[in-house]
The first five atom37 places (N, CA, C, CB, O) and aatype in JSON, in Angstrom:
{
  "aatype": [12, 10, 0, 9, 11, 10, 5, 1, 9, 7, 11, 11, 8, 5, 14, 15, 18, 1, 10, 19, 19, 0, 6, 1, 1, 15, 11, 12, 0, 0, 14, 14, 19, 6, 3, 10, 7, 15, 18, 2, 15, 13, 16, 11, 11, 0, 16, 13, 11, 11, 3, 1, 0, 6, 18, 17, 10, 11, 9, 7, 0, 5, 14, 16, 19, 16, 0, 8, 2, 10, 10, 19, 11, 6, 7, 12, 19, 15, 15, 0, 11, 11, 15, 19, 11, 12, 14, 11, 14, 19, 0, 11, 5, 19, 5, 11, 6, 6, 0, 0, 0, 14, 0, 6, 0, 16, 0],
  "atom_mask": [
    [1, 1, 1, 1, 1],
    [1, 1, 1, 1, 1],
    [1, 1, 1, 1, 1],
    [1, 1, 1, 1, 1],
    [1, 1, 1, 1, 1],
    [1, 1, 1, 1, 1],
    [1, 1, 1, 1, 1],
    [1, 1, 1, 1, 1],
    [1, 1, 1, 1, 1],
    [1, 1, 1, 0, 1],
    [1, 1, 1, 1, 1],
    [1, 1, 1, 1, 1],
    [1, 1, 1, 1, 1],
    [1, 1, 1, 1, 1],
    [1, 1, 1, 1, 1],
    [1, 1, 1, 1, 1],
    [1, 1, 1, 1, 1],
    [1, 1, 1, 1, 1],
    [1, 1, 1, 1, 1],
    [1, 1, 1, 1, 1],
    [1, 1, 1, 1, 1],
    [1, 1, 1, 1, 1],
    [1, 1, 1, 1, 1],
    [1, 1, 1, 1, 1],
    [1, 1, 1, 1, 1],
    [1, 1, 1, 1, 1],
    [1, 1, 1, 1, 1],
    [1, 1, 1, 1, 1],
    [1, 1, 1, 1, 1],
    [1, 1, 1, 1, 1],
    [1, 1, 1, 1, 1],
    [1, 1, 1, 1, 1],
    [1, 1, 1, 1, 1],
    [1, 1, 1, 1, 1],
    [1, 1, 1, 1, 1],
    [1, 1, 1, 1, 1],
    [1, 1, 1, 0, 1],
    [1, 1, 1, 1, 1],
    [1, 1, 1, 1, 1],
    [1, 1, 1, 1, 1],
    [1, 1, 1, 1, 1],
    [1, 1, 1, 1, 1],
    [1, 1, 1, 1, 1],
    [1, 1, 1, 1, 1],
    [1, 1, 1, 1, 1],
    [1, 1, 1, 1, 1],
    [1, 1, 1, 1, 1],
    [1, 1, 1, 1, 1],
    [1, 1, 1, 1, 1],
    [1, 1, 1, 1, 1],
    [1, 1, 1, 1, 1],
    [1, 1, 1, 1, 1],
    [1, 1, 1, 1, 1],
    [1, 1, 1, 1, 1],
    [1, 1, 1, 1, 1],
    [1, 1, 1, 1, 1],
    [1, 1, 1, 1, 1],
    [1, 1, 1, 1, 1],
    [1, 1, 1, 1, 1],
    [1, 1, 1, 0, 1],
    [1, 1, 1, 1, 1],
    [1, 1, 1, 1, 1],
    [1, 1, 1, 1, 1],
    [1, 1, 1, 1, 1],
    [1, 1, 1, 1, 1],
    [1, 1, 1, 1, 1],
    [1, 1, 1, 1, 1],
    [1, 1, 1, 1, 1],
    [1, 1, 1, 1, 1],
    [1, 1, 1, 1, 1],
    [1, 1, 1, 1, 1],
    [1, 1, 1, 1, 1],
    [1, 1, 1, 1, 1],
    [1, 1, 1, 1, 1],
    [1, 1, 1, 0, 1],
    [1, 1, 1, 1, 1],
    [1, 1, 1, 1, 1],
    [1, 1, 1, 1, 1],
    [1, 1, 1, 1, 1],
    [1, 1, 1, 1, 1],
    [1, 1, 1, 1, 1],
    [1, 1, 1, 1, 1],
    [1, 1, 1, 1, 1],
    [1, 1, 1, 1, 1],
    [1, 1, 1, 1, 1],
    [1, 1, 1, 1, 1],
    [1, 1, 1, 1, 1],
    [1, 1, 1, 1, 1],
    [1, 1, 1, 1, 1],
    [1, 1, 1, 1, 1],
    [1, 1, 1, 1, 1],
    [1, 1, 1, 1, 1],
    [1, 1, 1, 1, 1],
    [1, 1, 1, 1, 1],
    [1, 1, 1, 1, 1],
    [1, 1, 1, 1, 1],
    [1, 1, 1, 1, 1],
    [1, 1, 1, 1, 1],
    [1, 1, 1, 1, 1],
    [1, 1, 1, 1, 1],
    [1, 1, 1, 1, 1],
    [1, 1, 1, 1, 1],
    [1, 1, 1, 1, 1],
    [1, 1, 1, 1, 1],
    [1, 1, 1, 1, 1],
    [1, 1, 1, 1, 1],
    [1, 1, 1, 1, 1]
  ],
  "atom_positions": [
    [[89.15, 93.4, 101.38], [89.84, 94.32, 100.52], [91.22, 93.77, 100.22], [89.92, 95.72, 101.16], [91.91, 93.26, 101.1]],
    [[91.62, 93.87, 98.97], [92.92, 93.36, 98.56], [94.01, 94.41, 98.72], [92.86, 92.9, 97.12], [93.77, 95.61, 98.58]],
    [[95.2, 93.93, 99.03], [96.35, 94.81, 99.2], [97.54, 94.23, 98.46], [96.69, 95.01, 100.71], [97.68, 93.01, 98.33]],
    [[98.39, 95.11, 97.97], [99.66, 94.7, 97.39], [100.69, 94.94, 98.48], [100.0, 95.5, 96.05], [100.92, 96.07, 98.9]],
    [[101.33, 93.85, 98.93], [102.26, 93.98, 100.04], [103.43, 93.04, 99.88], [101.55, 93.69, 101.36], [103.45, 92.19, 98.99]],
    [[104.42, 93.21, 100.74], [105.62, 92.38, 100.71], [105.45, 91.18, 101.63], [106.86, 93.21, 101.11], [104.96, 91.3, 102.75]],
    [[105.88, 90.02, 101.14], [105.86, 88.8, 101.93], [107.3, 88.36, 102.11], [104.99, 87.68, 101.26], [108.0, 88.14, 101.13]],
    [[107.75, 88.23, 103.36], [109.15, 87.91, 103.63], [109.44, 86.45, 103.34], [109.51, 88.24, 105.07], [108.69, 85.56, 103.74]],
    [[110.54, 86.22, 102.63], [111.03, 84.86, 102.38], [112.53, 84.88, 102.63], [110.68, 84.38, 100.91], [113.09, 85.95, 102.88]],
    [[113.17, 83.77, 102.57], [114.62, 83.73, 102.73], [115.03, 83.19, 104.08], [0.0, 0.0, 0.0], [114.2, 82.91, 104.95]],
    [[116.34, 83.03, 104.22], [116.89, 82.47, 105.46], [116.96, 83.51, 106.57], [118.28, 81.9, 105.21], [116.65, 84.68, 106.35]],
    [[117.36, 83.07, 107.75], [117.57, 83.98, 108.86], [118.65, 84.98, 108.49], [117.96, 83.22, 110.15], [119.67, 84.61, 107.91]],
    [[118.43, 86.23, 108.81], [119.37, 87.32, 108.57], [119.68, 87.53, 107.1], [120.64, 87.05, 109.32], [120.61, 88.27, 106.78]],
    [[118.93, 86.9, 106.18], [119.09, 87.11, 104.75], [117.72, 87.28, 104.11], [119.86, 85.92, 104.09], [117.3, 86.45, 103.31]],
    [[117.03, 88.36, 104.47], [115.67, 88.49, 103.97], [115.61, 88.87, 102.5], [114.92, 89.51, 104.78], [116.44, 89.63, 102.01]],
    [[114.64, 88.33, 101.83], [114.24, 88.81, 100.52], [112.71, 88.76, 100.55], [114.87, 87.96, 99.32], [112.13, 88.09, 101.4]],
    [[112.08, 89.43, 99.64], [110.64, 89.61, 99.72], [109.98, 89.31, 98.39], [110.31, 91.02, 100.15], [110.58, 89.48, 97.33]],
    [[108.73, 88.86, 98.46], [107.88, 88.73, 97.29], [106.86, 89.86, 97.34], [107.19, 87.32, 97.24], [106.35, 90.2, 98.4]],
    [[106.56, 90.42, 96.19], [105.47, 91.38, 96.09], [104.24, 90.57, 95.73], [105.78, 92.52, 95.03], [104.2, 89.96, 94.66]],
    [[103.24, 90.57, 96.6], [102.06, 89.72, 96.4], [100.78, 90.53, 96.55], [102.06, 88.55, 97.4], [100.75, 91.6, 97.15]],
    [[99.73, 89.98, 95.97], [98.38, 90.5, 96.18], [97.71, 89.55, 97.15], [97.56, 90.61, 94.82], [97.62, 88.35, 96.89]],
    [[97.24, 90.08, 98.28], [96.62, 89.25, 99.31], [95.56, 90.08, 100.02], [97.68, 88.7, 100.32], [95.49, 91.3, 99.85]],
    [[94.75, 89.42, 100.81], [93.79, 90.13, 101.64], [94.53, 91.04, 102.6], [92.88, 89.14, 102.41], [95.58, 90.66, 103.12]],
    [[94.01, 92.22, 102.84], [94.7, 93.2, 103.67], [94.97, 92.67, 105.07], [93.88, 94.48, 103.75], [96.04, 92.92, 105.62]],
    [[94.05, 91.96, 105.65], [94.18, 91.53, 107.04], [94.68, 90.1, 107.17], [92.86, 91.68, 107.75], [94.62, 89.53, 108.27]],
    [[95.17, 89.49, 106.09], [95.64, 88.11, 106.17], [97.02, 88.05, 106.82], [95.69, 87.48, 104.77], [97.76, 89.04, 106.84]],
    [[97.34, 86.9, 107.34], [98.66, 86.69, 107.92], [99.69, 86.65, 106.81], [98.69, 85.38, 108.77], [99.37, 86.35, 105.66]],
    [[100.94, 86.95, 107.15], [101.98, 86.99, 106.13], [102.29, 85.61, 105.54], [103.24, 87.59, 106.72], [102.75, 85.52, 104.4]],
    [[102.04, 84.55, 106.3], [102.33, 83.21, 105.8], [101.15, 82.63, 105.01], [102.68, 82.29, 106.95], [101.26, 81.53, 104.46]],
    [[100.04, 83.33, 104.95], [98.88, 82.85, 104.23], [99.16, 82.85, 102.73], [97.64, 83.71, 104.54], [99.93, 83.68, 102.25]],
    [[98.54, 81.94, 101.99], [98.78, 81.93, 100.54], [98.2, 83.18, 99.88], [98.16, 80.66, 99.9], [97.05, 83.55, 100.14]],
    [[98.98, 83.84, 99.04], [98.51, 85.06, 98.4], [97.61, 84.76, 97.21], [99.68, 85.91, 97.94], [97.55, 83.63, 96.73]],
    [[96.9, 85.79, 96.75], [96.05, 85.65, 95.58], [96.93, 85.52, 94.33], [95.08, 86.86, 95.44], [96.67, 84.67, 93.48]],
    [[97.96, 86.36, 94.23], [98.87, 86.3, 93.09], [100.25, 86.83, 93.49], [98.3, 87.11, 91.9], [100.36, 87.74, 94.31]],
    [[101.29, 86.26, 92.9], [102.66, 86.69, 93.11], [103.03, 87.64, 91.98], [103.65, 85.46, 93.17], [102.93, 87.29, 90.8]],
    [[103.46, 88.86, 92.33], [103.76, 89.88, 91.32], [105.24, 90.06, 91.05], [103.18, 91.19, 91.74], [105.6, 90.74, 90.09]],
    [[106.12, 89.48, 91.85], [107.55, 89.64, 91.62], [108.32, 89.5, 92.91], [0.0, 0.0, 0.0], [107.8, 88.97, 93.9]],
    [[109.58, 89.97, 92.89], [110.43, 89.82, 94.06], [111.28, 91.06, 94.26], [111.31, 88.59, 93.94], [111.48, 91.86, 93.35]],
    [[111.79, 91.2, 95.5], [112.65, 92.32, 95.87], [113.7, 91.79, 96.84], [111.83, 93.49, 96.51], [113.36, 91.18, 97.86]],
    [[114.98, 92.03, 96.52], [116.06, 91.64, 97.39], [116.56, 92.89, 98.1], [117.21, 90.93, 96.59], [117.07, 93.8, 97.45]],
    [[116.43, 92.95, 99.42], [116.77, 94.16, 100.16], [118.28, 94.36, 100.29], [116.15, 94.1, 101.53], [118.71, 95.49, 100.55]],
    [[119.09, 93.33, 100.12], [120.54, 93.49, 100.19], [121.09, 94.13, 98.92], [121.21, 92.15, 100.43], [121.89, 95.06, 98.98]],
    [[120.66, 93.61, 97.77], [121.16, 94.13, 96.5], [120.29, 95.25, 95.95], [121.26, 93.01, 95.48], [120.66, 95.88, 94.96]],
    [[119.14, 95.5, 96.56], [118.18, 96.51, 96.13], [117.67, 96.22, 94.71], [118.81, 97.9, 96.19], [117.3, 97.15, 93.98]],
    [[117.65, 94.95, 94.32], [117.19, 94.55, 92.99], [115.73, 94.13, 93.08], [118.06, 93.4, 92.42], [115.35, 93.31, 93.92]],
    [[114.92, 94.7, 92.21], [113.5, 94.38, 92.19], [113.1, 93.93, 90.79], [112.66, 95.6, 92.63], [113.5, 94.53, 89.8]],
    [[112.3, 92.87, 90.72], [111.74, 92.42, 89.46], [110.25, 92.22, 89.67], [112.44, 91.09, 88.95], [109.83, 91.38, 90.46]],
    [[109.46, 93.0, 88.96], [108.01, 92.94, 89.09], [107.36, 92.73, 87.74], [107.47, 94.22, 89.74], [107.91, 93.11, 86.71]],
    [[106.17, 92.1, 87.75], [105.36, 91.97, 86.55], [104.53, 93.24, 86.41], [104.44, 90.68, 86.6], [103.53, 93.41, 87.1]],
    [[104.96, 94.11, 85.53], [104.35, 95.43, 85.4], [102.88, 95.35, 85.0], [105.11, 96.26, 84.39], [102.04, 96.04, 85.58]],
    [[102.57, 94.52, 84.02], [101.19, 94.44, 83.54], [100.24, 93.93, 84.62], [101.11, 93.54, 82.32], [99.12, 94.43, 84.75]],
    [[100.67, 92.94, 85.4], [99.81, 92.4, 86.46], [99.66, 93.39, 87.62], [100.38, 91.07, 86.98], [98.58, 93.5, 88.19]],
    [[100.73, 94.11, 87.96], [100.64, 95.11, 89.02], [99.67, 96.22, 88.62], [102.04, 95.71, 89.33], [98.85, 96.65, 89.43]],
    [[99.76, 96.68, 87.37], [98.83, 97.71, 86.88], [97.39, 97.2, 86.89], [99.22, 98.15, 85.46], [96.48, 97.95, 87.22]],
    [[97.19, 95.93, 86.53], [95.85, 95.35, 86.55], [95.27, 95.39, 87.96], [95.89, 93.9, 86.04], [94.13, 95.82, 88.15]],
    [[96.04, 94.94, 88.96], [95.53, 94.89, 90.34], [95.3, 96.29, 90.89], [96.5, 94.13, 91.24], [94.35, 96.51, 91.65]],
    [[96.15, 97.24, 90.52], [95.94, 98.63, 90.95], [94.68, 99.2, 90.32], [97.15, 99.5, 90.59], [93.94, 99.96, 90.95]],
    [[94.43, 98.83, 89.07], [93.26, 99.34, 88.34], [91.95, 98.82, 88.94], [93.33, 98.94, 86.87], [90.96, 99.55, 88.97]],
    [[91.94, 97.58, 89.43], [90.69, 97.05, 89.98], [90.53, 97.35, 91.47], [90.63, 95.56, 89.76], [89.55, 96.93, 92.08]],
    [[91.49, 98.09, 92.06], [91.27, 98.58, 93.41], [92.15, 98.05, 94.51], [0.0, 0.0, 0.0], [91.92, 98.37, 95.68]],
    [[93.15, 97.25, 94.19], [94.06, 96.78, 95.25], [94.92, 97.95, 95.72], [94.95, 95.59, 94.73], [95.52, 98.65, 94.9]],
    [[95.0, 98.15, 97.02], [95.75, 99.26, 97.6], [97.13, 98.78, 98.05], [94.99, 99.88, 98.8], [97.21, 97.84, 98.84]],
    [[98.21, 99.39, 97.56], [99.54, 98.97, 98.02], [99.83, 99.52, 99.42], [100.61, 99.44, 97.04], [99.35, 100.59, 99.79]],
    [[100.62, 98.77, 100.18], [101.09, 99.29, 101.46], [102.09, 100.41, 101.17], [101.75, 98.16, 102.34], [102.48, 100.61, 100.02]],
    [[102.49, 101.14, 102.19], [103.39, 102.28, 102.0], [104.71, 101.83, 101.37], [103.66, 103.0, 103.35], [105.2, 102.46, 100.43]],
    [[105.29, 100.76, 101.89], [106.57, 100.27, 101.37], [106.41, 99.75, 99.94], [107.14, 99.18, 102.27], [107.25, 100.02, 99.09]],
    [[105.34, 99.01, 99.68], [105.11, 98.5, 98.33], [104.87, 99.67, 97.36], [103.9, 97.53, 98.32], [105.35, 99.63, 96.23]],
    [[104.15, 100.68, 97.8], [103.92, 101.87, 96.97], [105.25, 102.53, 96.6], [103.01, 102.87, 97.69], [105.46, 102.88, 95.44]],
    [[106.14, 102.69, 97.58], [107.43, 103.33, 97.32], [108.27, 102.5, 96.35], [108.19, 103.54, 98.63], [108.98, 103.07, 95.52]],
    [[108.21, 101.17, 96.45], [108.94, 100.33, 95.5], [108.36, 100.45, 94.09], [108.9, 98.87, 95.96], [109.11, 100.49, 93.12]],
    [[107.04, 100.52, 93.98], [106.4, 100.67, 92.67], [106.73, 102.03, 92.06], [104.88, 100.5, 92.79], [106.9, 102.12, 90.84]],
    [[106.83, 103.07, 92.87], [107.23, 104.39, 92.38], [108.66, 104.34, 91.88], [107.07, 105.46, 93.49], [108.98, 104.89, 90.83]],
    [[109.54, 103.69, 92.65], [110.95, 103.58, 92.29], [111.13, 102.85, 90.96], [111.72, 102.86, 93.4], [112.01, 103.2, 90.17]],
    [[110.31, 101.84, 90.71], [110.4, 101.07, 89.47], [109.66, 101.73, 88.31], [109.84, 99.68, 89.7], [109.74, 101.27, 87.17]],
    [[108.94, 102.82, 88.59], [108.25, 103.55, 87.53], [106.88, 103.01, 87.17], [0.0, 0.0, 0.0], [106.35, 103.35, 86.11]],
    [[106.3, 102.18, 88.01], [104.99, 101.61, 87.73], [103.86, 102.5, 88.21], [104.86, 100.25, 88.37], [102.75, 102.43, 87.7]],
    [[104.15, 103.34, 89.2], [103.15, 104.28, 89.73], [103.71, 105.68, 89.54], [102.83, 103.99, 91.24], [104.87, 105.95, 89.87]],
    [[102.88, 106.56, 89.01], [103.36, 107.93, 88.74], [102.84, 108.89, 89.8], [102.92, 108.39, 87.34], [102.06, 109.79, 89.5]],
    [[103.28, 108.71, 91.03], [102.96, 109.63, 92.11], [104.19, 109.75, 93.01], [101.69, 109.15, 92.92], [105.18, 109.05, 92.81]],
    [[104.1, 110.62, 93.98], [105.23, 110.84, 94.87], [105.34, 109.69, 95.88], [105.09, 112.18, 95.61], [104.36, 109.01, 96.17]],
    [[106.55, 109.49, 96.39], [106.75, 108.5, 97.43], [106.06, 108.96, 98.71], [108.25, 108.25, 97.69], [105.93, 110.15, 98.97]],
    [[105.61, 108.0, 99.49], [104.96, 108.29, 100.77], [105.98, 108.13, 101.88], [103.73, 107.37, 101.02], [106.87, 107.28, 101.8]],
    [[105.85, 108.94, 102.91], [106.78, 108.82, 104.04], [106.31, 107.69, 104.95], [106.88, 110.16, 104.82], [105.12, 107.52, 105.2]],
    [[107.26, 106.94, 105.44], [106.97, 105.83, 106.35], [107.01, 106.39, 107.76], [107.99, 104.65, 106.18], [108.06, 106.86, 108.21]],
    [[105.9, 106.35, 108.45], [105.8, 106.91, 109.8], [106.25, 105.85, 110.8], [104.34, 107.38, 110.12], [105.64, 104.79, 110.92]],
    [[107.32, 106.17, 111.51], [107.82, 105.28, 112.54], [107.93, 106.05, 113.84], [109.2, 104.66, 112.15], [108.37, 107.2, 113.83]],
    [[107.54, 105.46, 114.96], [107.62, 106.19, 116.23], [109.07, 106.45, 116.61], [106.91, 105.4, 117.35], [109.94, 105.59, 116.44]],
    [[109.31, 107.64, 117.14], [110.66, 107.99, 117.57], [110.93, 107.36, 118.93], [110.84, 109.53, 117.62], [110.08, 107.44, 119.82]],
    [[112.09, 106.74, 119.1], [112.4, 106.15, 120.41], [112.66, 107.25, 121.44], [113.63, 105.22, 120.31], [113.27, 108.27, 121.14]],
    [[112.18, 107.02, 122.66], [112.38, 107.96, 123.75], [113.62, 107.52, 124.51], [111.13, 108.03, 124.69], [113.75, 106.35, 124.89]],
    [[114.53, 108.44, 124.72], [115.78, 108.12, 125.41], [115.5, 107.76, 126.86], [116.77, 109.3, 125.33], [114.58, 108.31, 127.48]],
    [[116.28, 106.85, 127.41], [116.08, 106.42, 128.79], [116.36, 107.56, 129.77], [116.99, 105.23, 129.11], [115.74, 107.63, 130.83]],
    [[117.28, 108.44, 129.42], [117.61, 109.58, 130.27], [116.39, 110.48, 130.44], [118.79, 110.39, 129.66], [116.12, 110.95, 131.55]],
    [[115.66, 110.72, 129.36], [114.48, 111.58, 129.42], [113.39, 110.92, 130.28], [113.94, 111.86, 128.0], [112.71, 111.61, 131.04]],
    [[113.23, 109.6, 130.17], [112.23, 108.91, 130.96], [112.53, 109.0, 132.45], [112.15, 107.45, 130.53], [111.62, 109.19, 133.25]],
    [[113.8, 108.88, 132.83], [114.17, 108.97, 134.24], [113.92, 110.37, 134.78], [115.64, 108.58, 134.43], [113.46, 110.52, 135.92]],
    [[114.22, 111.39, 133.98], [114.0, 112.77, 134.41], [112.5, 113.05, 134.58], [114.61, 113.76, 133.39], [112.11, 113.74, 135.53]],
    [[111.67, 112.53, 133.67], [110.22, 112.73, 133.78], [109.66, 112.05, 135.02], [109.52, 112.21, 132.52], [108.75, 112.57, 135.67]],
    [[110.2, 110.87, 135.33], [109.73, 110.13, 136.51], [110.15, 110.84, 137.8], [110.27, 108.69, 136.48], [109.41, 110.81, 138.78]],
    [[111.31, 111.46, 137.8], [111.8, 112.14, 138.98], [111.12, 113.5, 139.17], [113.32, 112.31, 138.89], [110.98, 113.94, 140.31]],
    [[110.7, 114.16, 138.14], [110.11, 115.47, 138.22], [108.81, 115.51, 139.04], [109.84, 115.98, 136.84], [108.67, 116.4, 139.88]],
    [[107.85, 114.6, 138.85], [106.63, 114.64, 139.66], [106.91, 114.38, 141.14], [105.63, 113.63, 139.15], [106.22, 114.92, 142.0]],
    [[107.9, 113.55, 141.45], [108.22, 113.26, 142.84], [108.76, 114.51, 143.54], [109.25, 112.11, 142.93], [108.46, 114.75, 144.71]],
    [[109.54, 115.3, 142.84], [110.09, 116.54, 143.4], [109.0, 117.59, 143.56], [111.22, 117.09, 142.52], [109.04, 118.39, 144.5]],
    [[108.03, 117.6, 142.65], [106.96, 118.61, 142.69], [106.04, 118.38, 143.88], [106.15, 118.6, 141.37], [105.51, 119.34, 144.43]],
    [[105.82, 117.14, 144.28], [104.94, 116.86, 145.4], [105.62, 117.1, 146.75], [104.44, 115.44, 145.33], [104.94, 117.26, 147.76]],
    [[106.93, 117.12, 146.78], [107.66, 117.29, 148.05], [107.69, 118.72, 148.51], [109.08, 116.79, 147.9], [108.26, 119.02, 149.56]]
  ]
}
């Protein structure tokens, strides 16, 4: 299955991304099927080939959540943005209290 996703390029600590069509389960360094444009995360500037992106979406390529949100922002997809689900970090204080609680309950 094909996916529209971001491929990281650029130097250390200066990331920029290419929007590419590639196999969903391929490695990020694998050669993509087609390059659709670029996105610079520092300047928030995106340049995409609208006609090619619409073509790949029409034949069934599924964008990742981040790629979908960028396409919505650029006006290529007419749907709502999707929320990016990220796990919430657990504070170390809470972990220590949870570890101490069972020890007190058994005593």
